Every structure is written in C-alpha cells, then in structure tokens.
N, C-alpha and C positions, 0 to 999 in steps of 0.2 A: 524340425522341432518347433512347437508352438512358442510364441514369444509371450511372456507374462505381460499383461496390460498394466499400465499406470492407472491406479484407482484414485479418483478425486472425489471427495465429498463436498456437495454443494448444499449450503443452508438455503433451502427453498422458501423458507419463511422469513428470512432476513431482508431488510430493505423496505423502502416506502412503497414500492410497486410490486412487492411479492404477492403471489408466486409467479405472476405472468412474466415479469422481466427475467427472472431466474430461468424459467422454463424455455422461453424463447432464446435467451442467450446460450443455454446449454445445447439447444437444437442447432443454432448457428455454428457453434463450436464443433459439434459432432458431424455436421454436414460437410466439413472440410475433410477430404480424404486423408490428409496428413495426421488427423487426430483419431483415426480408427484404431490406434494402439492404446487408446484411453477408454476407461470405463467410468462413467459418472454415477455416483450414488446420491440420490436425493434424500434429505432428511426433512420431515414435515408431516402434516396431516395427510395420510395416504389417500383417504376418500376424496378430500378437497383437490389434491394434486391430480388424481386420475380423472376427476371431472373436468379440471381446467385443461388437461392435456387433450381430452376428447373435444371440449368446446372450442379450443384453439386449433383443432385439426393438426396437431403435432404428430409427426410420423415416427419419432424415436421412442422406443420403449425403454424406460429407465428402471433401474432397481430403486426401490423406495423403502426407506426405514421409517416406519410409522412413529410419529411423535405427537403426543396429545397436548403439548404445551409449546409456547413460543416466548422468546425474550423480546420485550418492548424497549423502546428508548428511555422509558421511565424506570426501568429496573436498575437497582444498584448492582454494579458489576460483581462485587464480592458475594452477593446473595444467590447467584445463579447455581452454584454448587450445593447450597443449602436447600433451596426451594424449587429449583427448576431443572432437575436432572432428566426429566422427560421432555425437555425442549429440544428443538431442532439444532440449536447451537451447541448445547452440552453433548448431546448424543453424537453429533458430527465429529466433535473434537475427540470424544472417547473412542470412536471407530479408528481414528489415527493412532491414538495411544495404544490400542490393542493390536496394531500393525495389520489391521484389515483394510487399510487404505493408506495412500502415500501423502495425501495433502487435504487441506480443508480450506474452503472458500466461503466467505460470507460478506454480505453488505449490511449486516445487522449492527447492533450496538457495539461501537468500537471498543469502549471500555470493557464491556463484557467479554468480547472476543479476546482481548489482550489478557485480562485477568484469568479467565477460564483456561486459555491456552497455557499460560504460565504455570498455573497450579496443577492442571491435569497432565500436560506434556512434560513439564519440567524445563530446565534450561540446558542449553549446550554446555558441555564442560568448558570452563574458563570464562563463561559469560555471567556477569554479576546481575545485569538488568537487561531484559529484552527491550528492543526499541522499535518505534514506528516512525516511518519517514514519510515524506511527500515529494512529488516531482514538481519542479518549476521549469517553465520554458526558458530558453536562453538564446543568445545570439548565435550559438553553435548549433550543430545538427542534433546533438544529444541534450537531454534535459539535465537539470541539476538536482541532485538528491539531497534534501535537507533532513538531517537527523539530530535531535529527536523533536517531535512536534506535539508532545503532550503526555507521552507515557511515563516519563520520568521528570517530574517538575523540578525536583531538587537533586541534580545529578552530581556525583563526585567526579573529580578529574579522571579517575581510572575508568569510570563508566563511559565518559565522553570519548576517551581513548578507544574503548572497545567499540563504540558506535562507529568510529572512523575505520577500524579494521573491518567491521562487518559491511559497512557501506562500500568500502573499497573493493571487497570481494564481490559484492552483488553487482556493482557497476562493471567490473571486469568480466564476470562470467555471463551476466544476463544482458547487459547493454553493449558488450564488446569493446569497452574503453580500455585500451592498454595502459597499465600503470596509472590509474585514476589520480587526479590531483585533489589533495585534501586541503580544505580551508577551515580555519577556526573563526566563527562569527564573533566579532568583538567591536568595540567602540572606536577602534583605531588600528592602523597597520603595525604600529610599533610593538615590539616584544614586551615592553614594560606596561602596556595598557591593560585595563580590565581589572576584574576582581582577583582576589588571591586564588580562587579556584580556576579561573580562566588562565591566569599566568602559569599555574602548576600544570594545567592541561597542555599548554604550549610547550613546556619542557618535555612532557612525555611524548608528544607527537614529534618534536624536533629530534629526539634521541632515538626514534623508531626508524625502521627501514621503509616506512610508508612515504609516499611522494607528497610530503607536507610542504605547502607553499607559504605558510605563515597565516597571519591574521587577515581576515577580509571583513569589510564593512557591509551593512545591509544593502547598500546601493550596488554592491558587486555581485549579488546573488544571481541576477539575470545576465551578467556580463560574461559568464562562462570562464571566469578566472579559475574557478575550482569546479571539479566534477561532483565532489561530495562536500557539503558544508555541515559542520557539526556544532552543536550547542546544547544547552540543557533544554528540557521540555517546556520550561516556563517561557523562555525567549522564543523557542521554536513555534510554540502554539500562537503566540502574539503575531509573529511574522506570517504564519499560515492564515490566521483569521483576517488580518489586514489585507493580504493578497487576495483572499476570496471575495472581499468586499469591493475590490477595485473594478472588477469586470462589471458588476452591477451598476456602479457609479458611472462608469464610462458609457454603458448603454443608455442610462438615463440622461446623461448630458447630450448624447447624440440625438436622442428623441426630442428633447427640449429644444435643441438648436433647429431641428427640421421643422418644428411647429411655429417658428417665429415668422416665416414667410414662404411663399411659393418658390422663390429662388433658392432659399436654403434647403428646402425639401428636395429640389432637383439635384442640388449639390450632393446631399446625403445619398440620394438614389443612385447617383453615378459612382459613389464610393462603396456602395453595399457589397459588391463582389470582392473588392480588395479587403474590406473590413472583415468579411466572413473568413477569408483565407488566413488573415492575421490572427483573428480571435480563436480559430480552431486550435492554435498552438496552446491555448490556455484550457482546452477542454479535457477534463479529467478522464473522459471516456476512452481517450486515446491510449492511456496507460492502464486502464481498467482498475487496478487496485494497487495497494502497496504491501510489501512483505512485512510480517512481524518477525524481525530478525532477532535471533538469539534463543528462540524456543526450540525444543527437541522434536521438531517436526515442521513441515512446510505449511504455513498459514498465510493466506492472502486476504486482506481486508479492503472492502470496496466502499465507496461513497454510499450514503443512505439512499440517494436518488439514482442509483445505478440503473442505466438503461440496458436492454438486451446486448447492445454493442459492448458496453462496459463489462458486463458479466462474462461475455465471450472472451474478452481480453484478460479478465482475471483468471480464467481457466487456462489460457495460454501461458500466463506468467507462472501459474502453479506447476504446469507440466514442465516448463523450462527449468524451474528450480529443482524439481525432482531429477530430471535427466542430467543436469550438470552438477548435481550433488553439492549444492552451495553450502549446506550445513556442515558437511564433512570438511570442506575447505576452511570454514570458519573455525571449527574445532581444532584442526591441525595447525592453522596459522597462530591461533592464540596459544596453543601448547608450545610452539617454537618460541614465541615472544616471551612467554613466562619463564621458560627454561633458559 
C-alpha cells in the first residue's frame, strides 16, 4: 500500500535571502533519502520561482502555489488578513488550515507568522496564548529552550504555566530529553522572590506534575540547570536580544585585539579553529527554526537571515513535529491537567 506523504508548505518568499535560500534548503532536504516520504509545497510568485529553480540548476520539481503578494518586515502583523490574503505567508497557512498540508515553515516576519497562524489556525484546546521560544547553547549536550521570547509581552501566570507544559512536551518528543527540567526565570532562587505574577506562576508549577526545579537566574540559562526556562515575553525578548548582541561584540573584541600587534595576530590565528568550534554552538542554523507552540497546526519560524542549511533544518523540525504528533500530546496533557 502507498504511504501518504507528509506535506510541508514552505514560504518561498519569506526571509532576507528568499527565494534562493528557501529553494536550496528545500533541495538539500529532499536530497536526503530519509525525506522521500515528504512533499514540499512552495508558496510564492510561481514565475519567479520557476526561473530561479532553472537558473540555480536545481533538480527537484516542486509543487508551487502561485501568490502575487508577499509580506515584508514592515507590514503590521494584524493587517495581513485584511490586506494580503494573496501573500505566500497567508496562503501557506491557509493550506494547513484546509488540511491540504501538515505543516508550514517560514523565515518571514515573525509577528506576522504568529498572528496569522493564531487567527487562521486557531489555538489547541486548552491553550490560552501560543508561544514562541528560542534555543540557547548550554554546557550540556542539549540546548536550553527559553519561552516566551516576545509573543506574549504581558503574560498571566496561567499562560506561563502553559508555556512550561508545551516546552516540556517539545523537548521530550523532539529533543529526546526524558522528563525535562523546568525553571522559572526570576531575580533570585527563593520562592518569595519576584513580582506577584511570578510568585503565582511558581505556585502553579510547583503543584503540577512537571519536573519543576524552582526559580533560576539569568546566569543559569547557559548552565543547563533547566532544559526549559519560562518567563513572560517582555523579559524573554530582552534576554534574547542581549544574547544575540554578545556574539557580535565578542568577534569585534577579538578582531581589535588581533590588530594591536603581530604577536597578538598570531595568537588569534592559532586560536581560530578552537574559536570556530565553540562559536558554532551559538549558530541558529544548527536548530533551523523554532516552533510556534499552541496553534492548531505545525508552524516553524526561522531567522530572517536563514541560510539554505537553516531552511533544511526547519523542514526537518516540521517533519518531526508532524510524525511525533506534538500537538496532540499538548492537547491531551493540558486536558488532563485542567481536569
């Protein structure tokens, strides 16, 4: 009997290097024999895409859904449904909504993907607010998942509790971490620390069956004390933007140091292989993208500057989420906790 293929919609017009990065990443993904059970559907300007496929000498023949519009980084997220229903982003999400595909992947406007997915796909039963996270490298083999990083700036304790549930399930089923440790980001380890909302969140997590290890401070994120760290989107976004700036500052410091003298340049030269190995752990391309957890469909959001490798890994994540039925686990777990 023929096996039904997993269908993944790829927003070919999203991202700073679209459509080339998207096309090349999709080809890299499909060239792996393990992914021959997947069908990729591209959304975007069909004529443009076919021309780029020809010019890049790409061998894979993709199904393309023609879209005359595209979402830019300047578009207001809530306006997409009103003004840009013929965009690659909206049409891609609509295909998932209509059950003609299993997942949607985009490196486009994060806010637009979040809001459009939430409004078009709806939320998983039991989820109040979908959440977006990010991965941080740690001293352990596995990365640390931080939720939320900006989708919910003012999150109630019950929302943050749900972030913890969804993050725990994702890390367990996708990263293979048994019984993930949950930490609550706070200004101190003591249960009495933090705002009223943070203290209330602590109570919810402590009373739950989750593997809650208590409060952790910002310095503990990289230490792997917790596998999932939860907070509201206001704090999470500040942590994310600060972390993103660190790599650039480090590279600038190394460059300035090497230019001070020939001896220092030689020292840096000798350290380059080691530095590259270390800094690779901070490379977002390794993880591809992050899931939009809580929407009624599989959605993976990538960095705007996603390379072909990052796009390939985003498609890998989407396939895994579909195969392992992460959303069903989230719904059933929340139902059990509520009841």
